[in-house]
C-alpha positions as CSV (number, residue, x, y, z in Angstrom):
1,M,0.0,-0.1,0.2
2,R,2.8,2.2,1.1
3,M,4.7,1.5,-2.0
4,Q,1.5,2.5,-4.5
5,R,1.3,5.7,-2.8
6,I,5.0,6.4,-3.5
7,R,4.7,5.4,-6.9
8,S,1.4,7.6,-7.4
9,L,3.1,10.4,-5.8
10,V,6.0,9.8,-7.8
11,L,4.2,9.7,-11.0
12,S,2.1,12.7,-10.4
13,T,5.2,14.8,-9.5
14,V,6.6,13.6,-13.1
15,A,3.2,14.7,-14.6
16,L,3.4,17.8,-13.3
17,L,6.8,18.9,-14.2
18,A,6.1,17.8,-17.7
19,L,3.1,19.9,-17.8
20,S,5.0,22.6,-16.5
21,A,7.7,22.2,-19.0
22,S,5.4,22.4,-21.9
23,V,3.3,25.5,-20.7
24,E,6.7,27.0,-20.7
25,A,8.0,25.9,-23.8
26,A,4.5,27.4,-25.5
27,D,5.1,30.8,-23.7
28,A,8.6,30.9,-24.7
29,P,8.7,34.0,-26.4
30,Q,10.7,33.6,-30.1
31,R,14.3,33.8,-29.5
32,Y,14.6,35.4,-32.9
33,K,13.4,38.1,-35.3
34,R,12.3,36.7,-38.8
35,T,11.9,38.8,-41.7
36,T,11.8,38.7,-45.6
37,E,14.4,40.9,-47.5
38,R,15.4,41.3,-50.9
39,Y,19.4,41.5,-51.5
40,A,21.2,42.7,-54.6
41,V,24.4,40.0,-54.4
42,P,27.2,41.7,-55.1
43,D,29.3,40.2,-58.1
44,V,32.4,39.4,-56.4
45,T,35.0,36.4,-56.2
46,L,35.7,34.9,-52.9
47,V,38.3,32.2,-51.6
48,N,37.4,29.0,-50.1
49,Q,38.6,26.9,-47.5
50,D,40.2,24.9,-50.1
51,G,41.8,27.9,-51.5
52,K,39.5,27.8,-54.6
53,K,38.0,31.0,-56.1
54,V,34.2,31.2,-55.6
55,R,31.9,33.5,-57.4
56,L,29.7,34.4,-54.8
57,A,26.4,35.0,-56.7
58,A,26.9,31.7,-58.7
59,L,27.0,29.9,-55.3
60,L,24.1,31.7,-53.7
61,N,21.9,31.3,-56.7
62,A,22.7,27.6,-56.9
63,D,19.5,25.6,-57.5
64,K,19.3,24.3,-54.0
65,P,18.5,25.8,-50.8
66,V,21.4,28.5,-49.3
67,M,22.1,29.3,-46.0
68,L,24.5,32.2,-45.2
69,D,25.8,33.8,-42.3
70,F,28.8,35.9,-41.2
71,I,31.6,34.4,-38.7
72,Y,35.2,34.7,-38.1
73,G,37.6,31.8,-37.1
74,T,38.7,33.4,-33.7
75,C,35.2,34.2,-32.9
76,T,34.3,32.9,-29.0
77,T,31.0,34.4,-28.5
78,I,28.2,34.0,-31.5
79,C,30.1,32.3,-34.4
80,P,30.6,29.2,-32.7
81,V,26.9,29.1,-31.5
82,L,26.0,29.5,-35.6
83,S,28.5,27.0,-36.5
84,A,27.2,24.5,-34.0
85,G,24.0,25.2,-35.7
86,Y,25.1,24.5,-39.4
87,S,26.8,21.2,-37.7
88,S,23.7,20.1,-36.3
89,L,21.6,20.8,-39.3
90,Q,24.0,18.9,-41.5
91,R,23.9,15.8,-38.9
92,K,20.1,16.0,-38.6
93,L,19.8,16.1,-42.7
94,G,21.9,13.1,-42.9
95,P,22.6,12.1,-46.8
96,D,20.2,15.0,-47.8
97,A,23.2,17.3,-46.1
98,S,24.5,18.0,-49.2
99,K,21.0,19.2,-50.9
100,V,21.7,22.2,-48.8
101,Q,24.4,24.9,-49.3
102,L,25.8,26.3,-46.4
103,V,27.9,29.5,-46.6
104,S,30.0,31.2,-43.7
105,V,31.5,34.4,-44.9
106,S,34.7,35.6,-42.8
107,I,34.5,39.1,-41.5
108,D,38.1,38.5,-40.3
109,P,39.7,38.2,-44.0
110,E,43.0,39.6,-42.6
111,Y,43.3,36.4,-40.2
112,D,41.0,33.8,-42.0
113,T,43.2,32.1,-44.4
114,P,42.2,28.8,-46.2
115,E,44.3,26.8,-43.7
116,V,42.3,28.6,-40.7
117,M,39.1,28.2,-42.3
118,R,39.7,24.5,-43.2
119,E,40.8,23.9,-39.5
120,Y,37.7,25.6,-38.2
121,L,35.4,23.6,-40.4
122,K,36.9,20.7,-39.2
123,R,36.3,21.5,-35.8
124,Y,32.6,21.4,-36.4
125,R,33.0,18.2,-38.4
126,A,31.8,20.1,-41.7
127,K,30.4,17.9,-44.5
128,P,30.6,18.6,-48.0
129,G,28.3,21.7,-49.0
130,W,29.4,24.0,-46.2
131,D,31.8,26.5,-47.7
132,F,33.5,28.9,-45.6
133,L,34.6,31.8,-47.6
134,T,37.5,34.9,-47.5
135,G,38.5,37.6,-49.8
136,S,39.9,40.9,-50.1
137,R,38.4,43.5,-46.7
138,E,36.8,45.7,-49.9
139,N,34.8,42.7,-51.2
140,I,34.0,41.4,-47.7
141,D,32.8,44.8,-46.9
142,K,30.8,44.7,-50.1
143,V,29.1,41.5,-49.0
144,M,28.5,42.6,-45.6
145,R,26.8,45.7,-46.7
146,A,24.9,44.2,-49.4
147,F,23.0,42.0,-46.8
148,D,22.7,44.7,-44.1
149,A,25.4,42.9,-42.1
150,Y,28.1,45.4,-41.9
151,V,29.9,46.1,-38.9
152,P,33.3,48.1,-38.8
153,N,34.3,46.1,-36.0
154,K,34.3,42.4,-35.9
155,M,33.5,42.4,-32.1
156,A,30.4,43.9,-32.9
157,H,28.8,41.5,-35.4
158,Y,25.2,40.1,-35.5
159,P,23.6,36.6,-34.8
160,L,22.6,36.4,-38.5
161,T,21.3,33.6,-40.5
162,L,20.1,34.2,-43.9
163,L,18.3,31.4,-45.7
164,K,17.1,31.6,-49.8
165,F,15.4,28.9,-51.8
166,P,15.2,27.9,-55.2
167,G,12.9,30.0,-57.5
168,E,12.8,32.5,-54.8
169,N,14.2,35.9,-54.9
170,A,13.7,36.7,-51.4
171,W,16.0,35.7,-48.8
172,V,14.5,35.1,-44.8
173,R,16.3,36.9,-42.5
174,I,17.0,35.5,-39.0
175,Y,18.2,37.8,-36.3
176,G,19.1,36.0,-33.0
177,L,20.4,33.0,-32.2
178,I,18.3,30.3,-33.5
179,G,18.2,26.5,-32.5
180,T,18.8,23.5,-34.5
181,A,15.3,22.4,-34.0
182,E,14.1,26.2,-35.3
183,L,16.5,26.3,-38.0
184,M,15.1,22.8,-39.4
185,E,11.4,24.2,-39.1
186,E,12.4,27.3,-41.4
187,Y,14.3,25.1,-43.6
188,R,11.4,23.0,-44.0
189,K,9.0,25.7,-44.7
190,G,11.1,27.0,-47.2
191,I,11.4,23.9,-49.2
192,K,7.6,23.5,-49.1
193,Q,7.1,26.8,-50.9
């Protein structure tokens, strides 16, 4: 009889905790701001982690979903979170990971050489389909300005992820640190359009 009461009390407590957690999750404010924007991608040539020249406009207009962020290799604040999100997304997509083009543009081109970027991607276990790009300061500034992401000081960069889907001219602009589940949801919404 006593064991039955204890079991009942434990089950009731677990149920209350689960209910409380689900109410909190439903009431949690959205941690990011989502807008739809149009951008004119500058016709610049950048360099990827393998040292290959990449025409940015061609890469971003690929016939597959594209996600873009702005990071730098020595960042210890926002960039690791954004990159962990890319990494997690690739793992969740599994064999379909190569169907999405992930692009990270360095905002620290003076430091982020192809070797540094290659090591950075290795740290996040990046799979094919994730390119880390650098270039001249002039071209990097052009790209940041084109996507309304320009900052004069890398330390003041934005938690920004941009998504574009085939056949769409508009970009989904996500301002804030987005979780993998939310990023997957944005991806799924985009490919259903």
